[in-house]
C-alpha positions as YAML, in Angstrom:
chain: A
units: angstrom
residues:
- id: 1
  name: MET
  ca: [-175.46, -37.56, -138.54]
- id: 2
  name: PRO
  ca: [-172.61, -35.09, -139.34]
- id: 3
  name: VAL
  ca: [-171.56, -35.00, -142.98]
- id: 4
  name: GLN
  ca: [-167.96, -36.12, -142.28]
- id: 5
  name: GLN
  ca: [-169.09, -39.08, -140.14]
- id: 6
  name: ARG
  ca: [-171.66, -40.10, -142.78]
- id: 7
  name: GLU
  ca: [-168.98, -39.97, -145.50]
- id: 8
  name: GLN
  ca: [-166.67, -42.19, -143.41]
- id: 9
  name: THR
  ca: [-169.50, -44.69, -142.84]
- id: 10
  name: ASP
  ca: [-170.31, -44.78, -146.56]
- id: 11
  name: GLN
  ca: [-166.65, -45.38, -147.40]
- id: 12
  name: LEU
  ca: [-166.48, -48.20, -144.85]
- id: 13
  name: GLN
  ca: [-169.58, -49.86, -146.23]
- id: 14
  name: ALA
  ca: [-168.12, -49.60, -149.73]
- id: 15
  name: LEU
  ca: [-165.10, -51.64, -148.70]
- id: 16
  name: PRO
  ca: [-165.19, -55.38, -149.46]
- id: 17
  name: ALA
  ca: [-166.07, -57.41, -146.36]
- id: 18
  name: GLN
  ca: [-162.53, -58.84, -146.18]
- id: 19
  name: PHE
  ca: [-161.15, -55.36, -145.44]
- id: 20
  name: GLN
  ca: [-163.65, -54.46, -142.70]
- id: 21
  name: GLN
  ca: [-163.02, -54.95, -138.98]
- id: 22
  name: PRO
  ca: [-164.04, -58.50, -137.92]
- id: 23
  name: THR
  ca: [-166.41, -58.85, -134.98]
- id: 24
  name: GLY
  ca: [-167.07, -62.60, -134.93]
- id: 25
  name: TYR
  ca: [-165.94, -65.99, -136.27]
- id: 26
  name: PHE
  ca: [-168.36, -68.85, -136.94]
- id: 27
  name: ALA
  ca: [-168.45, -72.34, -138.38]
- id: 28
  name: ALA
  ca: [-170.90, -72.77, -141.24]
- id: 29
  name: THR
  ca: [-172.12, -75.40, -143.70]
- id: 30
  name: VAL
  ca: [-172.53, -74.77, -147.43]
- id: 31
  name: LYS
  ca: [-176.20, -75.40, -148.20]
- id: 32
  name: GLU
  ca: [-176.25, -74.54, -151.89]
- id: 33
  name: ILE
  ca: [-174.18, -73.04, -154.70]
- id: 34
  name: LEU
  ca: [-176.53, -70.47, -156.20]
- id: 35
  name: LYS
  ca: [-174.21, -69.35, -158.98]
- id: 36
  name: GLN
  ca: [-170.71, -70.07, -160.20]
- id: 37
  name: ASP
  ca: [-169.03, -68.13, -162.97]
- id: 38
  name: ASP
  ca: [-165.61, -67.75, -164.52]
- id: 39
  name: MET
  ca: [-164.82, -64.26, -165.79]
- id: 40
  name: THR
  ca: [-161.09, -64.76, -166.35]
- id: 41
  name: GLU
  ca: [-161.41, -64.43, -170.14]
- id: 42
  name: LEU
  ca: [-163.03, -61.04, -169.61]
- id: 43
  name: GLY
  ca: [-160.35, -59.86, -167.20]
- id: 44
  name: GLY
  ca: [-162.25, -60.86, -164.06]
- id: 45
  name: GLY
  ca: [-161.99, -63.90, -161.84]
- id: 46
  name: ARG
  ca: [-163.79, -67.04, -160.78]
- id: 47
  name: PHE
  ca: [-166.43, -66.61, -158.07]
- id: 48
  name: GLN
  ca: [-169.36, -68.33, -156.41]
- id: 49
  name: ASP
  ca: [-172.63, -67.11, -154.91]
- id: 50
  name: VAL
  ca: [-173.05, -69.35, -151.86]
- id: 51
  name: LYS
  ca: [-175.89, -70.03, -149.43]
- id: 52
  name: LEU
  ca: [-174.61, -70.92, -145.96]
- id: 53
  name: LYS
  ca: [-176.05, -72.00, -142.62]
- id: 54
  name: ILE
  ca: [-174.11, -70.88, -139.56]
- id: 55
  name: THR
  ca: [-173.64, -73.75, -137.10]
- id: 56
  name: SER
  ca: [-171.83, -72.14, -134.14]
- id: 57
  name: GLY
  ca: [-171.84, -69.03, -132.00]
- id: 58
  name: VAL
  ca: [-174.54, -66.45, -131.42]
- id: 59
  name: ASP
  ca: [-175.64, -66.59, -135.07]
- id: 60
  name: SER
  ca: [-176.12, -70.38, -135.02]
- id: 61
  name: GLY
  ca: [-179.00, -71.45, -137.28]
- id: 62
  name: LYS
  ca: [-178.90, -68.28, -139.36]
- id: 63
  name: GLU
  ca: [-178.81, -68.69, -143.14]
- id: 64
  name: ILE
  ca: [-176.86, -66.18, -145.21]
- id: 65
  name: THR
  ca: [-175.97, -65.65, -148.85]
- id: 66
  name: LEU
  ca: [-172.65, -64.20, -149.92]
- id: 67
  name: ARG
  ca: [-170.30, -63.97, -152.87]
- id: 68
  name: TYR
  ca: [-167.14, -66.00, -152.45]
- id: 69
  name: GLY
  ca: [-164.13, -64.99, -154.51]
- id: 70
  name: ASP
  ca: [-165.12, -61.41, -155.27]
- id: 71
  name: THR
  ca: [-161.69, -60.05, -154.32]
- id: 72
  name: VAL
  ca: [-159.52, -63.13, -155.02]
- id: 73
  name: ASN
  ca: [-159.59, -65.30, -158.13]
- id: 74
  name: LEU
  ca: [-160.42, -68.78, -156.86]
- id: 75
  name: ASP
  ca: [-158.55, -71.77, -158.22]
- id: 76
  name: GLU
  ca: [-160.15, -75.19, -158.59]
- id: 77
  name: GLY
  ca: [-159.05, -76.36, -155.13]
- id: 78
  name: GLN
  ca: [-160.56, -73.31, -153.41]
- id: 79
  name: LEU
  ca: [-164.09, -73.76, -154.76]
- id: 80
  name: VAL
  ca: [-166.65, -74.87, -152.19]
- id: 81
  name: HIS
  ca: [-169.40, -77.45, -152.69]
- id: 82
  name: ALA
  ca: [-172.71, -78.25, -151.01]
- id: 83
  name: GLY
  ca: [-172.03, -79.93, -147.68]
- id: 84
  name: ASP
  ca: [-168.59, -78.37, -147.18]
- id: 85
  name: ARG
  ca: [-167.85, -76.80, -143.82]
- id: 86
  name: VAL
  ca: [-166.21, -73.40, -143.74]
- id: 87
  name: ILE
  ca: [-165.28, -70.60, -141.36]
- id: 88
  name: VAL
  ca: [-167.12, -67.32, -141.93]
- id: 89
  name: VAL
  ca: [-166.20, -63.95, -140.49]
- id: 90
  name: LYS
  ca: [-168.75, -61.31, -139.52]
- id: 91
  name: THR
  ca: [-167.66, -57.68, -139.87]
- id: 92
  name: GLU
  ca: [-168.62, -54.51, -138.04]
- id: 93
  name: GLN
  ca: [-170.99, -53.67, -140.91]
- id: 94
  name: ASN
  ca: [-172.81, -57.04, -140.49]
- id: 95
  name: ALA
  ca: [-171.31, -58.40, -143.68]
- id: 96
  name: TYR
  ca: [-169.97, -61.96, -143.94]
- id: 97
  name: TYR
  ca: [-167.18, -63.59, -145.90]
- id: 98
  name: ILE
  ca: [-165.64, -67.07, -146.12]
- id: 99
  name: ALA
  ca: [-162.22, -67.06, -144.47]
- id: 100
  name: ASP
  ca: [-161.16, -70.70, -144.69]
- id: 101
  name: SER
  ca: [-162.24, -74.33, -144.68]
- id: 102
  name: TYR
  ca: [-163.27, -75.82, -141.32]
- id: 103
  name: ARG
  ca: [-160.75, -78.61, -140.67]
- id: 104
  name: LEU
  ca: [-160.74, -79.18, -136.90]
- id: 105
  name: PRO
  ca: [-162.92, -82.35, -136.84]
- id: 106
  name: GLU
  ca: [-160.71, -84.12, -139.40]
- id: 107
  name: MET
  ca: [-157.58, -82.99, -137.59]
- id: 108
  name: PHE
  ca: [-158.99, -84.30, -134.32]
- id: 109
  name: PHE
  ca: [-159.75, -87.64, -135.97]
- id: 110
  name: ALA
  ca: [-156.16, -87.87, -137.23]
- id: 111
  name: PHE
  ca: [-154.93, -87.12, -133.70]
- id: 112
  name: LEU
  ca: [-157.14, -89.83, -132.20]
- id: 113
  name: LEU
  ca: [-155.90, -92.34, -134.79]
- id: 114
  name: PHE
  ca: [-152.31, -91.41, -133.93]
- id: 115
  name: VAL
  ca: [-152.96, -91.86, -130.19]
- id: 116
  name: GLY
  ca: [-154.69, -95.18, -130.82]
- id: 117
  name: LEU
  ca: [-151.77, -96.55, -132.85]
- id: 118
  name: VAL
  ca: [-149.25, -95.40, -130.22]
- id: 119
  name: LEU
  ca: [-151.20, -97.04, -127.39]
- id: 120
  name: TYR
  ca: [-151.97, -100.25, -129.30]
- id: 121
  name: PHE
  ca: [-148.43, -100.95, -130.45]
- id: 122
  name: GLY
  ca: [-146.52, -99.13, -127.71]
- id: 123
  name: ARG
  ca: [-148.59, -100.21, -124.71]
- id: 124
  name: LEU
  ca: [-147.19, -98.66, -121.52]
- id: 125
  name: LYS
  ca: [-144.15, -97.27, -123.34]
- id: 126
  name: GLY
  ca: [-146.48, -95.66, -125.85]
- id: 127
  name: PHE
  ca: [-148.55, -94.11, -123.08]
- id: 128
  name: MET
  ca: [-145.44, -92.71, -121.40]
- id: 129
  name: SER
  ca: [-144.23, -91.33, -124.73]
- id: 130
  name: LEU
  ca: [-147.54, -89.48, -125.11]
- id: 131
  name: LEU
  ca: [-147.00, -87.98, -121.66]
- id: 132
  name: GLY
  ca: [-143.52, -86.92, -122.75]
- id: 133
  name: LEU
  ca: [-144.99, -85.35, -125.89]
- id: 134
  name: GLY
  ca: [-147.54, -83.49, -123.79]
- id: 135
  name: LEU
  ca: [-144.77, -82.22, -121.53]
- id: 136
  name: SER
  ca: [-142.74, -80.98, -124.49]
- id: 137
  name: ILE
  ca: [-145.71, -79.09, -125.94]
- id: 138
  name: THR
  ca: [-146.52, -77.65, -122.51]
- id: 139
  name: VAL
  ca: [-142.97, -76.36, -122.07]
- id: 140
  name: LEU
  ca: [-143.06, -74.76, -125.52]
- id: 141
  name: LEU
  ca: [-146.46, -73.11, -125.03]
- id: 142
  name: THR
  ca: [-146.17, -72.03, -121.40]
- id: 143
  name: LEU
  ca: [-142.46, -71.24, -121.09]
- id: 144
  name: VAL
  ca: [-140.65, -70.81, -124.38]
- id: 145
  name: VAL
  ca: [-143.24, -68.88, -126.41]
- id: 146
  name: PRO
  ca: [-144.38, -66.45, -123.65]
- id: 147
  name: LEU
  ca: [-140.80, -65.54, -122.73]
- id: 148
  name: ILE
  ca: [-139.90, -64.92, -126.39]
- id: 149
  name: VAL
  ca: [-142.97, -62.69, -126.82]
- id: 150
  name: LYS
  ca: [-141.86, -60.70, -123.77]
- id: 151
  name: GLY
  ca: [-138.65, -59.85, -125.60]
- id: 152
  name: ILE
  ca: [-136.24, -62.22, -123.83]
- id: 153
  name: SER
  ca: [-133.51, -63.67, -126.06]
- id: 154
  name: PRO
  ca: [-135.08, -66.53, -128.07]
- id: 155
  name: THR
  ca: [-131.77, -68.41, -128.09]
- id: 156
  name: LEU
  ca: [-131.46, -68.43, -124.29]
- id: 157
  name: VAL
  ca: [-135.13, -69.31, -123.83]
- id: 158
  name: VAL
  ca: [-134.95, -72.19, -126.32]
- id: 159
  name: ILE
  ca: [-131.77, -73.54, -124.70]
- id: 160
  name: LEU
  ca: [-133.49, -73.51, -121.30]
- id: 161
  name: GLY
  ca: [-136.61, -75.15, -122.72]
- id: 162
  name: SER
  ca: [-134.58, -77.75, -124.60]
- id: 163
  name: PHE
  ca: [-132.76, -78.83, -121.45]
- id: 164
  name: ILE
  ca: [-136.05, -79.13, -119.56]
- id: 165
  name: ILE
  ca: [-137.63, -81.14, -122.40]
- id: 166
  name: THR
  ca: [-134.59, -83.42, -122.61]
- id: 167
  name: LEU
  ca: [-134.35, -84.14, -118.90]
- id: 168
  name: ALA
  ca: [-138.02, -84.46, -118.05]
- id: 169
  name: GLY
  ca: [-139.32, -85.73, -121.38]
- id: 170
  name: MET
  ca: [-136.81, -88.54, -121.91]
- id: 171
  name: PHE
  ca: [-137.06, -89.89, -118.37]
- id: 172
  name: LEU
  ca: [-140.84, -89.73, -118.57]
- id: 173
  name: SER
  ca: [-140.95, -91.46, -121.96]
- id: 174
  name: HIS
  ca: [-138.29, -94.12, -121.38]
- id: 175
  name: GLY
  ca: [-138.33, -94.56, -117.60]
- id: 176
  name: PHE
  ca: [-135.63, -94.11, -114.96]
- id: 177
  name: SER
  ca: [-132.75, -96.45, -115.73]
- id: 178
  name: ARG
  ca: [-129.04, -96.40, -116.38]
- id: 179
  name: ARG
  ca: [-129.76, -96.80, -120.09]
- id: 180
  name: THR
  ca: [-132.01, -93.72, -120.13]
- id: 181
  name: SER
  ca: [-129.51, -91.74, -118.04]
- id: 182
  name: VAL
  ca: [-126.76, -92.42, -120.58]
- id: 183
  name: ALA
  ca: [-129.08, -91.45, -123.42]
- id: 184
  name: VAL
  ca: [-129.98, -88.19, -121.64]
- id: 185
  name: VAL
  ca: [-126.33, -87.28, -121.06]
- id: 186
  name: SER
  ca: [-125.54, -88.12, -124.69]
- id: 187
  name: THR
  ca: [-128.41, -85.94, -125.90]
- id: 188
  name: LEU
  ca: [-127.37, -83.00, -123.73]
- id: 189
  name: ALA
  ca: [-123.73, -83.27, -124.82]
- id: 190
  name: THR
  ca: [-124.69, -83.39, -128.49]
- id: 191
  name: LEU
  ca: [-127.19, -80.58, -128.00]
- id: 192
  name: ILE
  ca: [-124.46, -78.32, -126.61]
- id: 193
  name: ILE
  ca: [-122.36, -79.02, -129.70]
- id: 194
  name: ALA
  ca: [-125.40, -78.35, -131.92]
- id: 195
  name: ILE
  ca: [-125.92, -75.00, -130.21]
- id: 196
  name: GLY
  ca: [-122.31, -74.07, -130.90]
- id: 197
  name: LEU
  ca: [-122.60, -75.14, -134.55]
- id: 198
  name: SER
  ca: [-125.84, -73.18, -134.94]
- id: 199
  name: VAL
  ca: [-124.34, -69.98, -133.56]
- id: 200
  name: LEU
  ca: [-121.17, -70.43, -135.61]
- id: 201
  name: PHE
  ca: [-122.82, -70.93, -138.99]
- id: 202
  name: VAL
  ca: [-125.64, -68.44, -138.51]
- id: 203
  name: TYR
  ca: [-123.01, -65.76, -137.92]
- id: 204
  name: LEU
  ca: [-120.55, -67.04, -140.55]
- id: 205
  name: VAL
  ca: [-123.22, -67.15, -143.25]
- id: 206
  name: GLY
  ca: [-124.55, -63.77, -142.12]
- id: 207
  name: LEU
  ca: [-128.15, -64.83, -141.53]
- id: 208
  name: THR
  ca: [-130.46, -62.25, -139.97]
- id: 209
  name: GLY
  ca: [-133.54, -64.41, -139.43]
- id: 210
  name: SER
  ca: [-135.68, -62.29, -141.76]
- id: 211
  name: GLY
  ca: [-135.84, -64.78, -144.61]
- id: 212
  name: SER
  ca: [-139.46, -65.87, -144.07]
- id: 213
  name: GLU
  ca: [-142.96, -64.41, -144.22]
- id: 214
  name: GLU
  ca: [-143.42, -64.91, -140.47]
- id: 215
  name: ALA
  ca: [-140.29, -62.88, -139.78]
- id: 216
  name: MET
  ca: [-141.61, -60.02, -141.92]
- id: 217
  name: TYR
  ca: [-144.83, -60.06, -139.91]
- id: 218
  name: PHE
  ca: [-142.86, -59.80, -136.65]
- id: 219
  name: LYS
  ca: [-140.91, -56.85, -138.06]
- id: 220
  name: LEU
  ca: [-144.08, -55.02, -139.08]
- id: 221
  name: ASP
  ca: [-145.83, -55.48, -135.72]
- id: 222
  name: PRO
  ca: [-144.71, -52.60, -133.44]
- id: 223
  name: ASN
  ca: [-145.89, -54.50, -130.35]
- id: 224
  name: LEU
  ca: [-143.40, -57.33, -130.88]
- id: 225
  name: ALA
  ca: [-139.73, -56.79, -130.07]
- id: 226
  name: ILE
  ca: [-138.37, -60.17, -131.12]
- id: 227
  name: ASN
  ca: [-134.75, -60.88, -131.99]
- id: 228
  name: LEU
  ca: [-135.17, -62.56, -135.38]
- id: 229
  name: LYS
  ca: [-131.64, -63.96, -135.47]
- id: 230
  name: GLY
  ca: [-132.17, -65.47, -132.03]
- id: 231
  name: LEU
  ca: [-135.51, -66.86, -133.20]
- id: 232
  name: LEU
  ca: [-133.79, -68.55, -136.14]
- id: 233
  name: LEU
  ca: [-131.17, -70.04, -133.81]
- id: 234
  name: GLY
  ca: [-133.89, -71.27, -131.49]
- id: 235
  name: GLY
  ca: [-135.74, -72.93, -134.37]
- id: 236
  name: ILE
  ca: [-132.60, -74.77, -135.47]
- id: 237
  name: ILE
  ca: [-131.96, -75.99, -131.92]
- id: 238
  name: ILE
  ca: [-135.52, -77.26, -131.38]
- id: 239
  name: GLY
  ca: [-135.54, -78.95, -134.78]
- id: 240
  name: THR
  ca: [-132.30, -80.74, -133.95]
- id: 241
  name: LEU
  ca: [-133.53, -81.79, -130.52]
- id: 242
  name: GLY
  ca: [-136.56, -83.39, -132.12]
- id: 243
  name: VAL
  ca: [-134.44, -86.12, -133.71]
- id: 244
  name: LEU
  ca: [-131.57, -86.32, -131.22]
- id: 245
  name: ASP
  ca: [-133.77, -88.25, -128.79]
- id: 246
  name: ASP
  ca: [-134.35, -90.95, -131.40]
- id: 247
  name: VAL
  ca: [-130.67, -91.31, -132.29]
- id: 248
  name: THR
  ca: [-129.20, -91.36, -128.79]
- id: 249
  name: THR
  ca: [-131.88, -93.62, -127.30]
- id: 250
  name: ALA
  ca: [-131.66, -96.14, -130.14]
- id: 251
  name: GLN
  ca: [-127.87, -96.16, -130.11]
- id: 252
  name: VAL
  ca: [-127.58, -96.62, -126.36]
- id: 253
  name: ALA
  ca: [-130.18, -99.39, -126.51]
- id: 254
  name: SER
  ca: [-128.22, -101.12, -129.26]
- id: 255
  name: VAL
  ca: [-125.01, -101.06, -127.22]
- id: 256
  name: ASP
  ca: [-126.84, -102.31, -124.14]
- id: 257
  name: GLU
  ca: [-128.38, -105.23, -126.05]
- id: 258
  name: ILE
  ca: [-124.96, -106.17, -127.47]
- id: 259
  name: ARG
  ca: [-123.59, -106.12, -123.91]
- id: 260
  name: LYS
  ca: [-126.42, -108.36, -122.68]
- id: 261
  name: ALA
  ca: [-125.73, -110.84, -125.46]
- id: 262
  name: ASN
  ca: [-122.08, -111.12, -124.43]
- id: 263
  name: GLU
  ca: [-121.20, -109.62, -121.06]
- id: 264
  name: SER
  ca: [-117.55, -110.57, -121.42]
- id: 265
  name: LEU
  ca: [-116.99, -107.84, -124.04]
- id: 266
  name: SER
  ca: [-114.62, -105.06, -123.05]
- id: 267
  name: ALA
  ca: [-115.58, -101.41, -123.36]
- id: 268
  name: ARG
  ca: [-113.36, -101.09, -126.45]
- id: 269
  name: GLU
  ca: [-114.95, -104.08, -128.17]
- id: 270
  name: LEU
  ca: [-118.42, -102.91, -127.17]
- id: 271
  name: TYR
  ca: [-117.72, -99.52, -128.72]
- id: 272
  name: ARG
  ca: [-116.43, -101.11, -131.91]
- id: 273
  name: ARG
  ca: [-119.53, -103.22, -132.36]
- id: 274
  name: GLY
  ca: [-121.83, -100.40, -131.34]
- id: 275
  name: ILE
  ca: [-120.29, -97.94, -133.78]
- id: 276
  name: SER
  ca: [-120.80, -100.50, -136.55]
- id: 277
  name: VAL
  ca: [-124.52, -100.37, -135.84]
- id: 278
  name: GLY
  ca: [-124.30, -96.60, -135.53]
- id: 279
  name: GLN
  ca: [-122.88, -96.21, -139.03]
- id: 280
  name: GLU
  ca: [-126.03, -97.78, -140.44]
- id: 281
  name: HIS
  ca: [-128.03, -95.49, -138.21]
- id: 282
  name: ILE
  ca: [-126.18, -92.44, -139.54]
- id: 283
  name: ALA
  ca: [-126.85, -93.41, -143.15]
- id: 284
  name: SER
  ca: [-130.59, -93.75, -142.60]
- id: 285
  name: VAL
  ca: [-131.20, -90.92, -140.15]
- id: 286
  name: VAL
  ca: [-129.30, -88.24, -142.10]
- id: 287
  name: ASN
  ca: [-131.22, -89.12, -145.25]
- id: 288
  name: THR
  ca: [-134.46, -89.04, -143.25]
- id: 289
  name: LEU
  ca: [-133.63, -85.64, -141.78]
- id: 290
  name: VAL
  ca: [-132.75, -84.11, -145.15]
- id: 291
  name: LEU
  ca: [-135.94, -85.47, -146.72]
- id: 292
  name: ALA
  ca: [-137.99, -84.16, -143.78]
- id: 293
  name: TYR
  ca: [-136.57, -80.67, -144.22]
- id: 294
  name: ALA
  ca: [-136.95, -80.94, -148.00]
- id: 295
  name: GLY
  ca: [-140.60, -81.91, -147.61]
- id: 296
  name: ALA
  ca: [-141.25, -78.94, -145.35]
- id: 297
  name: SER
  ca: [-139.40, -76.63, -147.76]
- id: 298
  name: LEU
  ca: [-140.60, -78.06, -151.06]
- id: 299
  name: PRO
  ca: [-141.42, -74.55, -152.40]
- id: 300
  name: LEU
  ca: [-137.67, -73.85, -152.26]
- id: 301
  name: PHE
  ca: [-137.02, -76.55, -154.85]
- id: 302
  name: LEU
  ca: [-139.72, -75.08, -157.06]
- id: 303
  name: LEU
  ca: [-138.20, -71.63, -156.61]
- id: 304
  name: ILE
  ca: [-134.82, -72.90, -157.79]
- id: 305
  name: THR
  ca: [-136.22, -74.53, -160.94]
- id: 306
  name: LEU
  ca: [-138.51, -71.67, -162.01]
- id: 307
  name: PRO
  ca: [-137.25, -69.35, -164.77]
- id: 308
  name: SER
  ca: [-135.80, -66.20, -163.27]
- id: 309
  name: ALA
  ca: [-134.06, -63.05, -164.44]
- id: 310
  name: GLN
  ca: [-131.33, -63.53, -161.84]
- id: 311
  name: PRO
  ca: [-128.62, -66.24, -162.04]
- id: 312
  name: LEU
  ca: [-129.02, -69.48, -160.09]
- id: 313
  name: TRP
  ca: [-126.13, -68.64, -157.78]
- id: 314
  name: VAL
  ca: [-127.90, -65.42, -156.74]
- id: 315
  name: THR
  ca: [-131.05, -67.39, -155.95]
- id: 316
  name: LEU
  ca: [-129.09, -69.91, -153.90]
- id: 317
  name: ASN
  ca: [-127.39, -67.06, -152.08]
- id: 318
  name: GLY
  ca: [-130.70, -65.62, -150.88]
- id: 319
  name: GLU
  ca: [-131.39, -65.77, -147.14]
- id: 320
  name: PHE
  ca: [-134.65, -67.68, -147.61]
- id: 321
  name: ILE
  ca: [-132.70, -70.61, -149.05]
- id: 322
  name: ALA
  ca: [-129.51, -70.10, -147.03]
- id: 323
  name: GLN
  ca: [-131.23, -70.45, -143.67]
- id: 324
  name: GLU
  ca: [-132.88, -73.73, -144.72]
- id: 325
  name: VAL
  ca: [-129.53, -75.08, -145.91]
- id: 326
  name: VAL
  ca: [-127.86, -74.12, -142.62]
- id: 327
  name: ARG
  ca: [-130.77, -75.60, -140.66]
- id: 328
  name: THR
  ca: [-130.45, -78.93, -142.50]
- id: 329
  name: LEU
  ca: [-126.66, -79.15, -142.34]
- id: 330
  name: VAL
  ca: [-126.39, -78.23, -138.66]
- id: 331
  name: GLY
  ca: [-129.05, -80.78, -137.77]
- id: 332
  name: SER
  ca: [-127.32, -83.45, -139.84]
- id: 333
  name: MET
  ca: [-123.92, -82.76, -138.27]
- id: 334
  name: ALA
  ca: [-125.44, -82.98, -134.79]
- id: 335
  name: LEU
  ca: [-126.99, -86.35, -135.61]
- id: 336
  name: ILE
  ca: [-123.71, -87.69, -136.94]
- id: 337
  name: LEU
  ca: [-121.88, -86.60, -133.80]
- id: 338
  name: ALA
  ca: [-124.61, -88.07, -131.59]
- id: 339
  name: VAL
  ca: [-123.70, -91.61, -132.70]
- id: 340
  name: PRO
  ca: [-120.06, -91.75, -131.49]
- id: 341
  name: ILE
  ca: [-120.90, -89.72, -128.38]
- id: 342
  name: SER
  ca: [-123.76, -91.99, -127.29]
- id: 343
  name: THR
  ca: [-121.85, -95.13, -128.29]
- id: 344
  name: TYR
  ca: [-118.79, -94.12, -126.27]
- id: 345
  name: LEU
  ca: [-120.79, -93.21, -123.17]
- id: 346
  name: ALA
  ca: [-122.87, -96.38, -123.39]
- id: 347
  name: SER
  ca: [-119.84, -98.64, -123.81]
- id: 348
  name: LYS
  ca: [-118.09, -96.93, -120.92]
- id: 349
  name: TYR
  ca: [-120.91, -96.77, -118.39]
- id: 350
  name: LEU
  ca: [-122.99, -99.82, -119.29]
- id: 351
  name: VAL
  ca: [-120.14, -102.31, -119.53]
- id: 352
  name: GLY
  ca: [-119.85, -102.57, -115.74]
- id: 353
  name: LYS
  ca: [-123.56, -103.25, -115.22]
- id: 354
  name: ARG
  ca: [-124.39, -106.80, -114.09]
...
């Protein structure tokens, strides 16, 4: 072997397994913890010597021993125990390392439980809603994401996908009826307003879409030419659409049930009674939306409260926080507007139904 090639091979073998080129991914079970030590007091880290049995792929049945935590100091929650299932990566130098916990079976169980509850309590409506959910995911995975990866404007792609999801998904979930038609029109009308609000405030606030780790990854990958500002706009639109269906459908249904209880009501009176119900809906849904965004962005609240060399107003001004604030406020404004829009359309076009 030439001297230069041998030197390169020796350098590659000297690298920790995590920094070598992966050649395979396998599920494995922890058979035994051979050693566990904490060297933090001596300037080192916590690590484990682990015996594993590979349970998938071409190496299934093979038992290996490796050191876990040799390059990263493990915290208490990252330690593995006998019986745990993990994902191991095999490198080009036939070394192995633990990449992550193996969670798919538990996730699949949670999904089955979700489907069971929907079908048990929702019956046929629940089944149709699952079909609508499947359609929405299919549109996102087969239309929206591929077109964005190809470099087409994320905003335009998301708008197209949102209209398809609204039209097909709502009719599939709720059936073909005048009530559903009114809810669909209300959703589309509110969605158009939400798109305008998203564009307005993203540009007014001066957001670039680079305020997240995922955005930085897209910027560093030379093979991806993605408009980050458009991607941010698309995310806001999809997030808003996710709750618009609930608001418009429930509000139209409320107006229709009021009409059925007293078919002598005029459109004006029907709107007045419907908007009274809608005000309660606004109070609960807006709070729900804010809490949902807050739960997804809980690290932001920790970031605000942590001691920092910079003033609080500078932290709040950062794009990472600003884009979450805009996302929450635009979504909330769209939900508020959805109530009078859906109530008006329902009172106007359902009042004549006999």
